[in-house]
MILO-738966 format. One record per residue (C-alpha): residue in one letter; x, y, z. Coordinates in steps of 0.05 Angstrom, whole numbers, padded with zeros to 5 digits. Layout:
<nodes>
+------+--------+--------+--------+
: rest :     c1 :     c2 :     c3 :
+------+--------+--------+--------+
:    a :      X :      Y :      Z :
...
+------+--------+--------+--------+
</nodes>
This chain:
<nodes>
+------+--------+--------+--------+
: rest :     c1 :     c2 :     c3 :
+------+--------+--------+--------+
:    x : -00300 : -00971 :  01273 :
:    x : -00358 : -00994 :  01316 :
:    x : -00407 : -00979 :  01259 :
:    x : -00367 : -01024 :  01213 :
:    x : -00369 : -01080 :  01263 :
:    x : -00443 : -01070 :  01274 :
:    x : -00460 : -01072 :  01200 :
:    x : -00461 : -01148 :  01193 :
:    x : -00507 : -01153 :  01253 :
:    x : -00555 : -01101 :  01223 :
:    x : -00554 : -01138 :  01158 :
:    x : -00570 : -01205 :  01190 :
:    x : -00627 : -01174 :  01229 :
:    x : -00655 : -01147 :  01164 :
:    x : -00661 : -01218 :  01135 :
:    x : -00733 : -01242 :  01142 :
:    x : -00740 : -01303 :  01187 :
:    x : -00768 : -01345 :  01131 :
:    x : -00708 : -01331 :  01087 :
:    x : -00662 : -01349 :  01145 :
:    x : -00699 : -01415 :  01152 :
:    x : -00695 : -01428 :  01078 :
:    x : -00621 : -01412 :  01076 :
:    x : -00606 : -01458 :  01135 :
:    x : -00643 : -01513 :  01097 :
:    x : -00603 : -01499 :  01034 :
:    x : -00538 : -01500 :  01075 :
:    x : -00555 : -01567 :  01106 :
:    x : -00575 : -01596 :  01039 :
:    x : -00511 : -01573 :  01005 :
:    x : -00471 : -01598 :  01065 :
:    x : -00496 : -01668 :  01048 :
:    x : -00501 : -01663 :  00972 :
:    x : -00452 : -01720 :  00963 :
:    x : -00482 : -01758 :  00904 :
:    x : -00477 : -01700 :  00856 :
:    x : -00405 : -01684 :  00875 :
:    x : -00377 : -01754 :  00882 :
:    x : -00419 : -01795 :  00833 :
:    x : -00358 : -01815 :  00792 :
:    x : -00321 : -01838 :  00855 :
:    x : -00383 : -01874 :  00880 :
:    x : -00387 : -01913 :  00815 :
:    x : -00313 : -01927 :  00817 :
:    x : -00317 : -01953 :  00888 :
:    x : -00373 : -01999 :  00866 :
:    x : -00327 : -02028 :  00813 :
:    x : -00352 : -01998 :  00747 :
:    x : -00306 : -01979 :  00690 :
:    x : -00295 : -01912 :  00656 :
:    x : -00346 : -01924 :  00601 :
:    x : -00401 : -01939 :  00650 :
:    x : -00382 : -01879 :  00692 :
:    x : -00382 : -01833 :  00631 :
:    x : -00451 : -01857 :  00610 :
:    x : -00478 : -01846 :  00680 :
:    x : -00451 : -01775 :  00683 :
:    x : -00483 : -01757 :  00616 :
:    x : -00551 : -01785 :  00638 :
:    x : -00548 : -01750 :  00705 :
:    x : -00532 : -01683 :  00671 :
:    x : -00592 : -01692 :  00625 :
:    x : -00638 : -01708 :  00684 :
:    x : -00610 : -01647 :  00722 :
:    x : -00629 : -01601 :  00664 :
:    x : -00698 : -01632 :  00659 :
:    x : -00707 : -01624 :  00734 :
:    x : -00692 : -01550 :  00731 :
:    x : -00746 : -01540 :  00680 :
:    x : -00797 : -01586 :  00714 :
:    x : -00783 : -01554 :  00782 :
:    x : -00798 : -01485 :  00755 :
:    x : -00864 : -01508 :  00725 :
:    x : -00883 : -01545 :  00788 :
:    x : -00868 : -01485 :  00832 :
:    x : -00914 : -01442 :  00790 :
:    x : -00970 : -01494 :  00791 :
:    x : -00971 : -01520 :  00862 :
:    x : -00931 : -01467 :  00899 :
:    x : -00858 : -01461 :  00920 :
:    x : -00865 : -01491 :  00990 :
:    x : -00899 : -01555 :  00965 :
:    x : -00847 : -01561 :  00910 :
:    x : -00789 : -01557 :  00959 :
:    x : -00821 : -01609 :  01004 :
:    x : -00838 : -01657 :  00947 :
:    x : -00770 : -01652 :  00912 :
:    x : -00729 : -01659 :  00975 :
:    x : -00770 : -01718 :  01000 :
:    x : -00761 : -01750 :  00931 :
:    x : -00686 : -01738 :  00934 :
:    x : -00682 : -01769 :  01003 :
:    x : -00722 : -01831 :  00981 :
:    x : -00677 : -01846 :  00921 :
:    x : -00614 : -01832 :  00961 :
:    x : -00635 : -01885 :  01012 :
:    x : -00650 : -01933 :  00956 :
:    x : -00582 : -01918 :  00926 :
:    x : -00549 : -01937 :  00991 :
:    x : -00585 : -02003 :  00996 :
:    x : -00572 : -02030 :  00926 :
:    x : -00504 : -02026 :  00892 :
:    x : -00521 : -02052 :  00822 :
:    x : -00503 : -02009 :  00762 :
:    x : -00575 : -02000 :  00739 :
:    x : -00600 : -01981 :  00808 :
:    x : -00541 : -01933 :  00818 :
:    x : -00553 : -01897 :  00753 :
:    x : -00629 : -01894 :  00759 :
:    x : -00626 : -01868 :  00830 :
:    x : -00571 : -01818 :  00813 :
:    x : -00613 : -01792 :  00755 :
:    x : -00674 : -01782 :  00799 :
:    x : -00632 : -01751 :  00854 :
:    x : -00605 : -01700 :  00804 :
:    x : -00675 : -01689 :  00777 :
:    x : -00704 : -01674 :  00846 :
:    x : -00645 : -01633 :  00871 :
:    x : -00646 : -01589 :  00810 :
:    x : -00722 : -01586 :  00813 :
:    x : -00718 : -01556 :  00883 :
:    x : -00674 : -01498 :  00862 :
:    x : -00724 : -01456 :  00822 :
:    x : -00774 : -01461 :  00880 :
:    x : -00721 : -01442 :  00931 :
:    x : -00697 : -01382 :  00892 :
:    x : -00767 : -01359 :  00875 :
:    x : -00785 : -01363 :  00949 :
:    x : -00728 : -01316 :  00966 :
:    x : -00752 : -01267 :  00913 :
:    x : -00824 : -01270 :  00937 :
:    x : -00808 : -01262 :  01011 :
:    x : -00760 : -01204 :  01001 :
:    x : -00784 : -01133 :  00987 :
:    x : -00762 : -01101 :  00921 :
:    x : -00704 : -01064 :  00952 :
:    x : -00682 : -01125 :  00992 :
:    x : -00684 : -01174 :  00934 :
:    x : -00612 : -01172 :  00910 :
:    x : -00580 : -01173 :  00980 :
:    x : -00627 : -01231 :  00999 :
:    x : -00605 : -01270 :  00938 :
:    x : -00534 : -01256 :  00961 :
:    x : -00550 : -01284 :  01030 :
:    x : -00581 : -01346 :  00999 :
:    x : -00521 : -01356 :  00955 :
:    x : -00475 : -01348 :  01015 :
:    x : -00511 : -01404 :  01052 :
:    x : -00508 : -01448 :  00990 :
:    x : -00433 : -01435 :  00981 :
:    x : -00417 : -01448 :  01054 :
:    x : -00451 : -01516 :  01049 :
:    x : -00419 : -01532 :  00983 :
:    x : -00350 : -01515 :  01011 :
:    x : -00357 : -01556 :  01075 :
:    x : -00393 : -01615 :  01045 :
:    x : -00335 : -01645 :  01005 :
:    x : -00291 : -01643 :  01067 :
:    x : -00340 : -01687 :  01104 :
:    x : -00350 : -01731 :  01043 :
:    x : -00276 : -01741 :  01034 :
:    x : -00272 : -01768 :  01105 :
:    x : -00332 : -01814 :  01098 :
:    x : -00320 : -01839 :  01028 :
:    x : -00260 : -01881 :  01049 :
:    x : -00296 : -01909 :  01110 :
:    x : -00369 : -01922 :  01095 :
:    x : -00404 : -01907 :  01029 :
:    x : -00471 : -01927 :  01060 :
:    x : -00462 : -01878 :  01117 :
:    x : -00444 : -01824 :  01066 :
:    x : -00508 : -01835 :  01027 :
:    x : -00553 : -01840 :  01088 :
:    x : -00526 : -01773 :  01113 :
:    x : -00542 : -01744 :  01045 :
:    x : -00613 : -01771 :  01050 :
:    x : -00620 : -01743 :  01120 :
:    x : -00600 : -01673 :  01099 :
:    x : -00650 : -01674 :  01042 :
:    x : -00705 : -01698 :  01088 :
:    x : -00685 : -01645 :  01139 :
:    x : -00693 : -01591 :  01085 :
:    x : -00762 : -01619 :  01067 :
:    x : -00783 : -01616 :  01140 :
:    x : -00756 : -01545 :  01149 :
:    x : -00793 : -01523 :  01086 :
:    x : -00859 : -01542 :  01119 :
:    x : -00850 : -01481 :  01164 :
:    x : -00844 : -01433 :  01105 :
:    x : -00904 : -01387 :  01093 :
:    x : -00958 : -01414 :  01048 :
:    x : -00956 : -01384 :  00979 :
:    x : -01009 : -01388 :  00926 :
:    x : -00999 : -01427 :  00862 :
:    x : -01011 : -01395 :  00794 :
:    x : -01083 : -01416 :  00791 :
:    x : -01104 : -01386 :  00857 :
:    x : -01152 : -01328 :  00862 :
:    x : -01121 : -01260 :  00877 :
:    x : -01125 : -01234 :  00947 :
:    x : -01165 : -01171 :  00960 :
:    x : -01129 : -01112 :  00930 :
:    x : -01080 : -01156 :  00891 :
:    x : -01092 : -01127 :  00822 :
:    x : -01025 : -01134 :  00790 :
:    x : -00971 : -01085 :  00772 :
:    x : -00921 : -01064 :  00719 :
:    x : -00871 : -01110 :  00686 :
:    x : -00801 : -01083 :  00677 :
:    x : -00815 : -01072 :  00603 :
:    x : -00876 : -01028 :  00620 :
:    x : -00929 : -01080 :  00602 :
:    x : -00987 : -01089 :  00649 :
:    x : -00982 : -01149 :  00694 :
:    x : -01048 : -01183 :  00708 :
:    x : -01074 : -01205 :  00775 :
:    x : -01051 : -01270 :  00806 :
:    x : -01087 : -01327 :  00771 :
:    x : -01097 : -01289 :  00705 :
:    x : -01069 : -01314 :  00639 :
:    x : -01010 : -01266 :  00650 :
:    x : -00991 : -01306 :  00712 :
:    x : -00995 : -01372 :  00674 :
:    x : -00960 : -01350 :  00611 :
:    x : -00902 : -01394 :  00590 :
:    x : -00830 : -01371 :  00589 :
:    x : -00828 : -01391 :  00515 :
:    x : -00874 : -01332 :  00499 :
:    x : -00824 : -01282 :  00529 :
:    x : -00773 : -01275 :  00474 :
:    x : -00733 : -01221 :  00509 :
:    x : -00722 : -01266 :  00569 :
:    x : -00704 : -01325 :  00524 :
:    x : -00650 : -01284 :  00491 :
:    x : -00624 : -01263 :  00559 :
:    x : -00620 : -01337 :  00577 :
:    x : -00574 : -01346 :  00517 :
:    x : -00529 : -01294 :  00548 :
:    x : -00532 : -01329 :  00616 :
:    x : -00514 : -01395 :  00582 :
:    x : -00454 : -01364 :  00547 :
:    x : -00428 : -01336 :  00612 :
:    x : -00439 : -01403 :  00647 :
:    x : -00401 : -01437 :  00591 :
:    x : -00341 : -01392 :  00605 :
:    x : -00346 : -01405 :  00680 :
:    x : -00348 : -01480 :  00667 :
:    x : -00278 : -01480 :  00638 :
:    x : -00253 : -01490 :  00709 :
:    x : -00275 : -01562 :  00699 :
:    x : -00255 : -01565 :  00626 :
:    x : -00197 : -01534 :  00588 :
:    x : -00167 : -01498 :  00649 :
:    x : -00143 : -01558 :  00690 :
:    x : -00121 : -01594 :  00626 :
:    x : -00078 : -01535 :  00605 :
:    x : -00049 : -01531 :  00675 :
:    x : -00029 : -01603 :  00670 :
:    x : -00001 : -01594 :  00600 :
:    x :  00044 : -01538 :  00627 :
:    x :  00066 : -01583 :  00684 :
:    x :  00036 : -01543 :  00740 :
:    x :  00021 : -01582 :  00804 :
:    x : -00049 : -01601 :  00825 :
:    x : -00035 : -01565 :  00890 :
:    x : -00035 : -01499 :  00852 :
:    x : -00103 : -01516 :  00822 :
:    x : -00130 : -01536 :  00890 :
:    x : -00103 : -01472 :  00921 :
:    x : -00136 : -01429 :  00867 :
:    x : -00203 : -01463 :  00878 :
:    x : -00197 : -01455 :  00953 :
:    x : -00182 : -01381 :  00944 :
:    x : -00243 : -01375 :  00899 :
:    x : -00287 : -01408 :  00952 :
:    x : -00261 : -01362 :  01007 :
:    x : -00270 : -01300 :  00965 :
:    x : -00342 : -01319 :  00947 :
:    x : -00359 : -01332 :  01020 :
:    x : -00328 : -01266 :  01044 :
:    x : -00351 : -01219 :  00989 :
:    x : -00417 : -01246 :  00962 :
:    x : -00463 : -01206 :  01008 :
:    x : -00423 : -01140 :  01004 :
:    x : -00422 : -01144 :  00928 :
:    x : -00497 : -01158 :  00926 :
:    x : -00511 : -01097 :  00971 :
:    x : -00464 : -01053 :  00929 :
:    x : -00497 : -01068 :  00862 :
:    x : -00570 : -01070 :  00881 :
:    x : -00585 : -00998 :  00859 :
:    x : -00549 : -01002 :  00792 :
:    x : -00581 : -01012 :  00724 :
:    x : -00587 : -01087 :  00713 :
:    x : -00544 : -01086 :  00651 :
:    x : -00483 : -01060 :  00689 :
:    x : -00468 : -01119 :  00736 :
:    x : -00489 : -01170 :  00683 :
:    x : -00445 : -01139 :  00629 :
:    x : -00387 : -01133 :  00679 :
:    x : -00397 : -01206 :  00699 :
:    x : -00394 : -01227 :  00626 :
:    x : -00331 : -01186 :  00615 :
:    x : -00297 : -01216 :  00676 :
:    x : -00318 : -01288 :  00660 :
:    x : -00297 : -01285 :  00587 :
:    x : -00235 : -01243 :  00601 :
:    x : -00216 : -01287 :  00659 :
:    x : -00199 : -01342 :  00609 :
:    x : -00182 : -01299 :  00548 :
:    x : -00123 : -01274 :  00590 :
:    x : -00088 : -01340 :  00576 :
:    x : -00077 : -01316 :  00505 :
:    x : -00020 : -01278 :  00538 :
:    x :  00010 : -01344 :  00562 :
:    x : -00001 : -01395 :  00617 :
:    x :  00040 : -01370 :  00676 :
:    x :  00030 : -01364 :  00751 :
:    x :  00012 : -01289 :  00746 :
:    x : -00039 : -01302 :  00690 :
:    x : -00068 : -01361 :  00729 :
:    x : -00077 : -01318 :  00791 :
:    x : -00106 : -01261 :  00749 :
:    x : -00154 : -01310 :  00715 :
:    x : -00182 : -01337 :  00780 :
:    x : -00190 : -01266 :  00808 :
:    x : -00227 : -01244 :  00745 :
:    x : -00277 : -01301 :  00739 :
:    x : -00287 : -01301 :  00815 :
:    x : -00308 : -01228 :  00808 :
:    x : -00356 : -01248 :  00752 :
:    x : -00386 : -01302 :  00796 :
:    x : -00397 : -01252 :  00853 :
:    x : -00434 : -01206 :  00806 :
:    x : -00475 : -01258 :  00768 :
:    x : -00500 : -01300 :  00826 :
:    x : -00547 : -01250 :  00859 :
:    x : -00564 : -01207 :  00799 :
:    x : -00587 : -01260 :  00749 :
:    x : -00644 : -01288 :  00793 :
:    x : -00664 : -01216 :  00811 :
:    x : -00671 : -01199 :  00736 :
:    x : -00712 : -01263 :  00725 :
:    x : -00755 : -01244 :  00785 :
:    x : -00767 : -01174 :  00759 :
:    x : -00785 : -01198 :  00689 :
:    x : -00835 : -01251 :  00712 :
:    x : -00907 : -01240 :  00732 :
:    x : -00934 : -01262 :  00800 :
:    x : -00953 : -01333 :  00781 :
:    x : -00893 : -01346 :  00737 :
:    x : -00834 : -01335 :  00783 :
:    x : -00818 : -01409 :  00788 :
:    x : -00820 : -01418 :  00712 :
:    x : -00772 : -01361 :  00700 :
:    x : -00723 : -01385 :  00754 :
:    x : -00727 : -01454 :  00724 :
:    x : -00711 : -01427 :  00655 :
:    x : -00653 : -01388 :  00683 :
:    x : -00626 : -01451 :  00717 :
:    x : -00634 : -01491 :  00653 :
:    x : -00593 : -01439 :  00615 :
:    x : -00538 : -01438 :  00667 :
:    x : -00537 : -01514 :  00676 :
:    x : -00534 : -01523 :  00600 :
:    x : -00476 : -01474 :  00595 :
:    x : -00438 : -01506 :  00653 :
:    x : -00449 : -01575 :  00622 :
:    x : -00433 : -01560 :  00549 :
:    x : -00380 : -01507 :  00562 :
:    x : -00326 : -01554 :  00591 :
:    x : -00340 : -01605 :  00536 :
:    x : -00333 : -01552 :  00482 :
:    x : -00270 : -01525 :  00514 :
:    x : -00236 : -01592 :  00517 :
:    x : -00257 : -01607 :  00445 :
:    x : -00231 : -01540 :  00421 :
:    x : -00164 : -01550 :  00456 :
:    x : -00154 : -01614 :  00416 :
:    x : -00147 : -01569 :  00354 :
:    x : -00108 : -01512 :  00386 :
:    x : -00090 : -01496 :  00459 :
:    x : -00110 : -01423 :  00447 :
:    x : -00178 : -01438 :  00417 :
:    x : -00216 : -01445 :  00483 :
:    x : -00190 : -01378 :  00506 :
:    x : -00211 : -01344 :  00441 :
:    x : -00279 : -01377 :  00449 :
:    x : -00287 : -01351 :  00520 :
:    x : -00269 : -01280 :  00499 :
:    x : -00319 : -01281 :  00442 :
:    x : -00373 : -01313 :  00487 :
:    x : -00363 : -01257 :  00538 :
:    x : -00370 : -01204 :  00484 :
:    x : -00432 : -01238 :  00456 :
:    x : -00464 : -01239 :  00525 :
:    x : -00449 : -01165 :  00535 :
:    x : -00481 : -01151 :  00467 :
:    x : -00544 : -01186 :  00493 :
:    x : -00548 : -01156 :  00563 :
:    x : -00535 : -01083 :  00547 :
:    x : -00588 : -01070 :  00492 :
:    x : -00641 : -01117 :  00520 :
:    x : -00640 : -01090 :  00591 :
:    x : -00630 : -01017 :  00572 :
:    x : -00638 : -00971 :  00632 :
:    x : -00680 : -01020 :  00673 :
:    x : -00657 : -01016 :  00746 :
:    x : -00638 : -01079 :  00783 :
:    x : -00681 : -01057 :  00841 :
:    x : -00750 : -01032 :  00817 :
:    x : -00761 : -00959 :  00836 :
:    x : -00688 : -00939 :  00832 :
:    x : -00651 : -00908 :  00774 :
:    x : -00579 : -00897 :  00795 :
:    x : -00531 : -00921 :  00741 :
+------+--------+--------+--------+
</nodes>
């Protein structure tokens, strides 16, 4: 019994100090990420109609996708630490400007740049975790990072809900302060070389997961673009398909609940249960899967995400709703730490940021287009989104299994 109680303490002590610092910064930033979560309400409070709000949301989504790509490139060019500092400082600046001017043009422009910078920070943050962790630590460290992010994302809306009805300016200034705090914290992260830096003594490269020789830091291998890696691009299609299924929680799922006259309290309760499960089980799941072949957790995640919504083909009832949330929550727990680990393993030393950026673009695109496609499909037939999710999950499995083969999630292990 005592060993079980001591296990969390041992795990926390195994987390490198720099990853703890980064995770605290991510937690604080998510704690104050109010613009992204409450943009529609911010616009409504400022008196804009539904058409203006819809246009703003589309533009912000586009800038978020562009930011994921740009952030990955920037992290590979100037280094992850500098990218985090620059993007978080930029986010803080535009959030302050958003608080000071309530016009529609200013609100939309600032929100777009805030989304751009916030998304631009993520590839650098994730790549930093991968670079600071040893090969056998990588998956658990991504789990720890994801835990910090989820804790902030869960607590942030509670604070925002309190402030939004009292002072919008205070809400936005707190958001800016958390972004600036993350930028300041990132200054204490270890210095890491950009792609064009000269290799350190003895740094002569290694093996890619596909057996190809990886060049030294600063070589053309380190600067190669993601577009040249066809295998990873196809994997990104699989990641986007899974993300599209996951995104139905903001698309066809709540609409079907409403159509079947279920209360919003049930929806809120399911989302709360999802958040609690992710917080409790993210790290244990990451530790459990780290020595598996990479295709196993990814294929399982695709099956759970797609099947979690395909189950509604049996009918929309309380048991199927509970089963659905359990299934796609399990998929989320598997996908969150394994996808960035796969991207890390497939990228060369100077291209980690680019690969993480491409992964985020794929996932953001799926989570953006998935709900839209689900709602559109439901206008033809209520069952069509669920058929689509089932087929998308199968398509993702057919991508992950053959492309990843017997490659281990943690380099140097082979247990399947």
